[in-house]
N, C-alpha and C positions, 0 to 999 in steps of 0.2 A: 670237318674239311682239316687239313692239314698241318702238324706240329711243325714251327719254323723256328731252329735257333740258333742266334747270328749269333758271331763272334767279330765284334768290332780289332781289326787290326789296328793296334797300337799306331804311333805316329812311328817314323824311319826318320832318327835324324844325322839328316849325312855333316861329319867334320869338313874342314878348308881344304879345299884339294885333293875332297876322297866323294864319294856316287858313285850314279850304275860302273861309274871304268876308272874311279881312280884312285880309289881308296878302299878299307872301312869306314862300313858305316857301324852304328847305334839305336838298339831298339829305344825310343822316348819313353820306356815308360818301364817298363821293366833292364835294369842300367847298367847288366855285365854286356858286354862284349861278345855282336856276332862272328860267327868265324869263320870268312868264307870260305865255306866245302867246295871238295875236290869231288869226281865222280867217284870217289872208295870211300868217301866218311862215311861213318855210322848217327852223324849227330846229323841230323835231317834238318836244320833251322834252330829258332828259338822255343820262350815259350809258346808263342800262340803257334803252334804246328804242335810244338806237344799238345795242349791241347784240342784243338781240331781232333789226333786221332785219337787221342782219348775218347772222348766223342763219341767221335762215326766206330769203334766198336764198341766200346757200353751201350748205345744207346744206335740198330742198327735201322729201324724201322723213323729215327726223324730225319725231320730234313735238314740238314748239319751245312747252312756257309760261313762265308770266310769276309768282310767289307771293312776297304780302307774306311776311319774312322769320319771321314768329311764328306761321306755319302749318304748329302740330300731324301737319299726313300725314306731312313730310315725314322723320321720326324714323325712320314704323312702315316708308317707303316705301323706306327708303334701308334701314335695319337688314335688310330683306325680302329683297334687292335686295344687297346685297354679302357674305350670314351665308352661303350653299349655297357658293359661291367661295372663301371667303379663314377665313372662320369669326366668333366670335359679337365675340371683340376689337374683329376690324378691322370690322366688322358698329353695334360703338358710339361708336368713332372714328367709322367714316361718318354715324350717324346724329346724333356731337352738333359734324362739320362742315357738314351739310348744313343745318343750320335759322339758321348766319354769311351778316349783311348784305348784298350784292355775289354769293357763293357761281356757281358756276354747275356746276352738274353735272349729267353721262352715266352711268344706270341709277347715280343713289346715287350718283355718287365724284366726289369738288370734281375737277374738273379748270381751273378757272382762275378768274377774281374778274373781276367790270364795272372793277373798277378798271386795268383786263390795255391796256383799247377793246378795242373791236369784232372788229380781225386778229385782234387773239393770240387772243383767249376760241376766234376762230373753226377758228387753226390748233391749240388746242389740243384743241376737240373733234369738228376730222378726225384726230390723229389714238386718242382714243381712239378713237372709232370706228371706227379702223383702216385710213381715206382716204389716198390718194397724193397727196401734197400734189406740183406738179413749182415 
């Protein structure tokens, strides 16, 4: 079975008069405002994109996905992945935690948060995958 790492995208909170076309938005989990990037900007997003790029670079054979926090498939996926090994109570807890904004999940189990930063998340994922890091 393929290992899946899911980064749950933090909620984006639009300001009054803002939104997709009307102005700036800010990341609901990481309080620093996100800049509206132009075509020549080196800043390619906020903390979620940093974590995603780091995971793709450090773990090339792993299926890394980003999903919104309110995506209901996370509940069933986390429950089904955790239940055979840890039982229904742990599976229900894992399913609840799976929908937290900013969670980083390895096969349904939360191992880190986007707020931890790319290096810390990559290390936590490596530990969950059983990889040896020097």
